[in-house]
C-alpha beads as a LAMMPS data file, in Angstrom:
LAMMPS data file: protein, C-alpha beads

250 atoms
249 bonds

1 atom types
1 bond types

-500.0 500.0 xlo xhi
-500.0 500.0 ylo yhi
-500.0 500.0 zlo zhi

Masses

1 110.0

Atoms # bond

1 1 1 128.544 214.503 48.235
2 1 1 127.662 215.349 44.727
3 1 1 126.107 211.954 44.048
4 1 1 124.003 212.312 47.198
5 1 1 122.929 215.725 46.390
6 1 1 121.893 214.486 42.945
7 1 1 119.971 211.713 44.419
8 1 1 118.235 214.261 46.737
9 1 1 117.145 216.276 43.707
10 1 1 115.804 213.169 41.885
11 1 1 113.998 211.738 44.805
12 1 1 112.708 214.882 46.642
13 1 1 109.323 215.812 45.520
14 1 1 107.799 219.097 46.698
15 1 1 104.127 219.799 47.221
16 1 1 103.627 220.454 43.319
17 1 1 105.269 217.533 42.211
18 1 1 103.021 215.094 43.837
19 1 1 100.672 215.518 40.682
20 1 1 101.196 212.691 38.245
21 1 1 99.586 212.805 34.770
22 1 1 96.016 212.559 36.207
23 1 1 93.690 215.322 35.362
24 1 1 93.370 217.001 38.824
25 1 1 94.624 217.216 42.336
26 1 1 94.615 219.793 45.397
27 1 1 97.116 219.844 48.324
28 1 1 97.350 221.844 51.414
29 1 1 100.307 223.248 53.445
30 1 1 101.595 222.842 56.179
31 1 1 102.004 219.182 56.104
32 1 1 102.393 219.067 59.991
33 1 1 99.851 218.167 62.825
34 1 1 100.179 221.759 64.450
35 1 1 99.637 225.304 63.523
36 1 1 100.223 228.222 65.462
37 1 1 97.163 230.858 66.136
38 1 1 98.188 232.747 63.086
39 1 1 99.193 230.397 60.612
40 1 1 100.291 230.246 56.994
41 1 1 97.751 228.018 55.019
42 1 1 98.505 227.479 51.320
43 1 1 96.503 225.516 48.919
44 1 1 97.827 224.316 45.485
45 1 1 95.730 223.110 42.734
46 1 1 96.780 220.836 39.625
47 1 1 95.493 221.200 36.188
48 1 1 91.633 220.862 36.307
49 1 1 91.581 221.877 39.805
50 1 1 93.612 225.281 39.202
51 1 1 90.076 226.845 38.339
52 1 1 88.805 225.897 41.924
53 1 1 91.836 227.524 43.652
54 1 1 91.504 230.518 41.742
55 1 1 87.866 230.939 42.791
56 1 1 88.734 230.686 46.609
57 1 1 87.712 234.376 47.882
58 1 1 85.535 234.843 44.985
59 1 1 83.008 232.166 44.487
60 1 1 84.243 230.006 47.320
61 1 1 85.184 230.740 50.991
62 1 1 87.623 228.735 52.863
63 1 1 87.229 228.152 56.600
64 1 1 89.158 226.552 59.437
65 1 1 86.289 224.882 61.805
66 1 1 86.240 223.474 65.220
67 1 1 83.356 222.249 67.330
68 1 1 83.164 225.971 68.965
69 1 1 84.806 228.258 66.600
70 1 1 84.800 229.002 62.739
71 1 1 87.495 231.310 61.081
72 1 1 87.523 232.472 57.394
73 1 1 90.622 232.318 55.668
74 1 1 91.558 235.604 53.929
75 1 1 93.346 235.316 50.487
76 1 1 96.795 236.991 50.726
77 1 1 98.191 236.167 47.295
78 1 1 97.471 234.030 44.357
79 1 1 100.525 232.851 42.262
80 1 1 100.504 231.059 39.078
81 1 1 103.054 228.295 38.229
82 1 1 104.385 228.080 34.771
83 1 1 103.183 224.478 34.314
84 1 1 99.630 223.612 35.402
85 1 1 99.932 224.848 39.048
86 1 1 98.092 227.605 40.870
87 1 1 98.774 228.293 44.635
88 1 1 96.764 230.537 46.859
89 1 1 98.139 231.893 50.177
90 1 1 95.779 232.432 53.188
91 1 1 95.494 233.501 56.550
92 1 1 92.720 233.369 59.131
93 1 1 90.813 236.679 59.725
94 1 1 90.458 235.670 63.311
95 1 1 92.956 234.152 65.780
96 1 1 92.486 230.652 66.140
97 1 1 91.763 228.990 69.585
98 1 1 94.752 227.192 71.270
99 1 1 94.704 223.470 72.045
100 1 1 91.880 223.197 69.544
101 1 1 91.530 221.060 66.517
102 1 1 90.363 222.917 63.234
103 1 1 89.447 221.211 59.971
104 1 1 89.469 222.830 56.503
105 1 1 86.156 223.514 55.005
106 1 1 84.889 224.999 51.520
107 1 1 81.638 226.484 51.133
108 1 1 80.150 228.668 48.129
109 1 1 79.703 232.424 48.667
110 1 1 75.977 233.235 48.103
111 1 1 75.357 235.468 45.116
112 1 1 72.407 236.842 47.120
113 1 1 72.279 238.170 50.783
114 1 1 69.227 236.099 51.215
115 1 1 71.016 232.708 50.236
116 1 1 72.725 230.636 52.590
117 1 1 76.281 229.253 51.782
118 1 1 76.545 225.720 50.764
119 1 1 79.382 223.212 52.041
120 1 1 81.169 222.012 48.939
121 1 1 83.357 218.805 48.324
122 1 1 85.577 219.635 45.302
123 1 1 88.302 216.944 45.388
124 1 1 89.350 219.119 48.659
125 1 1 91.925 217.546 50.856
126 1 1 90.902 216.319 54.274
127 1 1 93.204 218.593 56.204
128 1 1 93.081 219.125 59.762
129 1 1 95.490 220.807 62.466
130 1 1 95.643 221.191 66.071
131 1 1 96.629 224.827 67.188
132 1 1 99.494 225.380 69.543
133 1 1 100.279 228.613 71.146
134 1 1 103.265 229.840 69.868
135 1 1 105.286 233.463 70.375
136 1 1 107.703 232.962 67.665
137 1 1 108.737 236.308 66.520
138 1 1 112.303 235.196 65.202
139 1 1 112.775 236.136 61.686
140 1 1 113.545 233.422 59.307
141 1 1 116.998 233.967 57.898
142 1 1 119.595 232.345 55.594
143 1 1 122.655 231.368 57.526
144 1 1 124.031 230.152 54.106
145 1 1 122.610 231.608 51.051
146 1 1 121.395 229.313 48.374
147 1 1 123.973 227.927 46.240
148 1 1 123.593 226.240 43.020
149 1 1 124.281 222.575 43.197
150 1 1 123.190 220.971 39.824
151 1 1 120.591 221.318 36.833
152 1 1 119.152 218.026 35.567
153 1 1 116.734 216.909 32.849
154 1 1 115.147 213.532 33.444
155 1 1 112.976 211.984 30.841
156 1 1 109.892 210.354 31.676
157 1 1 107.097 208.697 29.799
158 1 1 104.826 211.836 29.900
159 1 1 107.488 214.241 29.429
160 1 1 110.842 215.597 30.914
161 1 1 111.604 216.740 34.328
162 1 1 113.650 219.932 34.510
163 1 1 115.028 221.188 37.907
164 1 1 117.801 223.196 39.294
165 1 1 118.980 222.352 42.837
166 1 1 120.203 224.964 45.299
167 1 1 121.742 224.073 48.751
168 1 1 121.356 226.437 51.634
169 1 1 121.098 226.616 55.575
170 1 1 118.696 228.828 57.863
171 1 1 118.207 229.568 61.493
172 1 1 114.775 227.588 61.353
173 1 1 114.785 223.773 61.503
174 1 1 111.523 223.208 59.514
175 1 1 108.138 224.334 58.515
176 1 1 108.972 227.254 56.378
177 1 1 108.506 228.281 52.667
178 1 1 110.805 229.795 50.247
179 1 1 109.377 232.657 47.976
180 1 1 111.147 232.027 44.756
181 1 1 111.365 234.562 41.831
182 1 1 113.065 233.323 38.578
183 1 1 113.809 236.266 36.246
184 1 1 115.281 235.951 32.442
185 1 1 118.104 238.400 32.653
186 1 1 117.687 238.726 28.777
187 1 1 114.042 239.657 28.442
188 1 1 113.169 240.224 31.949
189 1 1 110.296 237.936 32.145
190 1 1 109.683 236.437 35.738
191 1 1 107.731 234.174 37.700
192 1 1 107.411 233.799 41.486
193 1 1 106.170 230.913 43.515
194 1 1 106.419 229.569 47.306
195 1 1 108.553 226.375 47.309
196 1 1 108.814 223.916 50.154
197 1 1 112.214 222.502 50.839
198 1 1 113.821 219.431 52.240
199 1 1 117.266 218.438 53.715
200 1 1 118.698 221.914 52.968
201 1 1 117.872 221.574 49.306
202 1 1 115.244 223.778 47.182
203 1 1 114.273 222.430 43.823
204 1 1 113.373 225.125 41.147
205 1 1 111.829 223.675 38.051
206 1 1 109.119 221.038 37.078
207 1 1 108.263 217.516 37.162
208 1 1 107.230 215.556 34.167
209 1 1 103.495 217.040 34.382
210 1 1 103.549 219.914 36.485
211 1 1 105.835 222.525 38.232
212 1 1 106.424 226.158 39.392
213 1 1 109.004 226.966 36.874
214 1 1 109.990 225.961 33.338
215 1 1 113.638 227.147 32.756
216 1 1 115.029 227.104 29.234
217 1 1 118.106 225.404 28.402
218 1 1 121.116 228.065 27.960
219 1 1 119.148 230.950 29.576
220 1 1 120.691 233.113 32.108
221 1 1 118.410 233.363 35.066
222 1 1 118.582 235.736 38.320
223 1 1 116.883 233.905 41.326
224 1 1 115.743 235.595 44.374
225 1 1 114.768 233.742 47.346
226 1 1 113.172 234.674 50.745
227 1 1 112.138 232.886 53.585
228 1 1 108.528 232.787 55.015
229 1 1 107.905 230.656 58.424
230 1 1 104.515 229.086 59.483
231 1 1 103.686 232.240 61.385
232 1 1 103.956 235.042 58.722
233 1 1 107.598 235.951 59.793
234 1 1 109.613 237.049 56.827
235 1 1 113.298 237.054 56.231
236 1 1 115.456 239.067 54.093
237 1 1 116.081 237.927 50.461
238 1 1 119.140 236.257 48.854
239 1 1 119.935 236.187 45.219
240 1 1 122.064 234.470 42.592
241 1 1 122.610 234.143 38.947
242 1 1 122.763 230.808 37.016
243 1 1 122.721 229.993 33.346
244 1 1 120.543 226.889 32.995
245 1 1 122.629 223.916 31.343
246 1 1 121.473 220.451 32.090
247 1 1 123.053 217.199 32.644
248 1 1 120.879 214.660 30.948
249 1 1 119.436 211.521 32.989
250 1 1 117.772 208.584 31.495

Bonds

1 1 1 2
2 1 2 3
3 1 3 4
4 1 4 5
5 1 5 6
6 1 6 7
7 1 7 8
8 1 8 9
9 1 9 10
10 1 10 11
11 1 11 12
12 1 12 13
13 1 13 14
14 1 14 15
15 1 15 16
16 1 16 17
17 1 17 18
18 1 18 19
19 1 19 20
20 1 20 21
21 1 21 22
22 1 22 23
23 1 23 24
24 1 24 25
25 1 25 26
26 1 26 27
27 1 27 28
28 1 28 29
29 1 29 30
30 1 30 31
31 1 31 32
32 1 32 33
33 1 33 34
34 1 34 35
35 1 35 36
36 1 36 37
37 1 37 38
38 1 38 39
39 1 39 40
40 1 40 41
41 1 41 42
42 1 42 43
43 1 43 44
44 1 44 45
45 1 45 46
46 1 46 47
47 1 47 48
48 1 48 49
49 1 49 50
50 1 50 51
51 1 51 52
52 1 52 53
53 1 53 54
54 1 54 55
55 1 55 56
56 1 56 57
57 1 57 58
58 1 58 59
59 1 59 60
60 1 60 61
61 1 61 62
62 1 62 63
63 1 63 64
64 1 64 65
65 1 65 66
66 1 66 67
67 1 67 68
68 1 68 69
69 1 69 70
70 1 70 71
71 1 71 72
72 1 72 73
73 1 73 74
74 1 74 75
75 1 75 76
76 1 76 77
77 1 77 78
78 1 78 79
79 1 79 80
80 1 80 81
81 1 81 82
82 1 82 83
83 1 83 84
84 1 84 85
85 1 85 86
86 1 86 87
87 1 87 88
88 1 88 89
89 1 89 90
90 1 90 91
91 1 91 92
92 1 92 93
93 1 93 94
94 1 94 95
95 1 95 96
96 1 96 97
97 1 97 98
98 1 98 99
99 1 99 100
100 1 100 101
101 1 101 102
102 1 102 103
103 1 103 104
104 1 104 105
105 1 105 106
106 1 106 107
107 1 107 108
108 1 108 109
109 1 109 110
110 1 110 111
111 1 111 112
112 1 112 113
113 1 113 114
114 1 114 115
115 1 115 116
116 1 116 117
117 1 117 118
118 1 118 119
119 1 119 120
120 1 120 121
121 1 121 122
122 1 122 123
123 1 123 124
124 1 124 125
125 1 125 126
126 1 126 127
127 1 127 128
128 1 128 129
129 1 129 130
130 1 130 131
131 1 131 132
132 1 132 133
133 1 133 134
134 1 134 135
135 1 135 136
136 1 136 137
137 1 137 138
138 1 138 139
139 1 139 140
140 1 140 141
141 1 141 142
142 1 142 143
143 1 143 144
144 1 144 145
145 1 145 146
146 1 146 147
147 1 147 148
148 1 148 149
149 1 149 150
150 1 150 151
151 1 151 152
152 1 152 153
153 1 153 154
154 1 154 155
155 1 155 156
156 1 156 157
157 1 157 158
158 1 158 159
159 1 159 160
160 1 160 161
161 1 161 162
162 1 162 163
163 1 163 164
164 1 164 165
165 1 165 166
166 1 166 167
167 1 167 168
168 1 168 169
169 1 169 170
170 1 170 171
171 1 171 172
172 1 172 173
173 1 173 174
174 1 174 175
175 1 175 176
176 1 176 177
177 1 177 178
178 1 178 179
179 1 179 180
180 1 180 181
181 1 181 182
182 1 182 183
183 1 183 184
184 1 184 185
185 1 185 186
186 1 186 187
187 1 187 188
188 1 188 189
189 1 189 190
190 1 190 191
191 1 191 192
192 1 192 193
193 1 193 194
194 1 194 195
195 1 195 196
196 1 196 197
197 1 197 198
198 1 198 199
199 1 199 200
200 1 200 201
201 1 201 202
202 1 202 203
203 1 203 204
204 1 204 205
205 1 205 206
206 1 206 207
207 1 207 208
208 1 208 209
209 1 209 210
210 1 210 211
211 1 211 212
212 1 212 213
213 1 213 214
214 1 214 215
215 1 215 216
216 1 216 217
217 1 217 218
218 1 218 219
219 1 219 220
220 1 220 221
221 1 221 222
222 1 222 223
223 1 223 224
224 1 224 225
225 1 225 226
226 1 226 227
227 1 227 228
228 1 228 229
229 1 229 230
230 1 230 231
231 1 231 232
232 1 232 233
233 1 233 234
234 1 234 235
235 1 235 236
236 1 236 237
237 1 237 238
238 1 238 239
239 1 239 240
240 1 240 241
241 1 241 242
242 1 242 243
243 1 243 244
244 1 244 245
245 1 245 246
246 1 246 247
247 1 247 248
248 1 248 249
249 1 249 250
């Protein structure tokens, strides 16, 4: 079992670790074919594209567009990863139409009211979803709180990967995020980021070129986890404390 969990940790690549050592990259979540009428959308930018993501809601406007409807996405939160990642959480200002396909579209925000917005192509994902009517009001809950499984450092050509793996269970089968806050218990510094999970494992750390967190060897951390499902239902948090001591893998 331990060997299997270690393999999952090594093989599992969350949204942020898709970035290799190239200079840019943007990803969208959810990575499903359908969304609800009031969905969670998050956009993540790597390295040079971090600035693009930071400008959403300021210089750029992001929309979900169908042949008959356009809904602007409101910025709810911007989170900075500790290693070359920026994440923006968004939700539509208007309710989306059911059984309609929407496509992400990025436009400039005119500096003058007399100017018209211009559609932009800034290395942006061609993301599209079909809206399905959902009345899901069930709060996402941990049925088994996140429990530390392993801490590993793996050495690659561009740099090491440092990750902690936590095993958990929830009442939701899929399509949720885990808001994760990592706090250094000594100096109280902390960082927060939304993480995607897979197969009941959430990975906290970074890959060889990017990541949400950069845990330090021998440091004691408090971790707080809370669930957010794809329809903005939020659950209660769970927490634990871990001293980051790694096993080396080459």
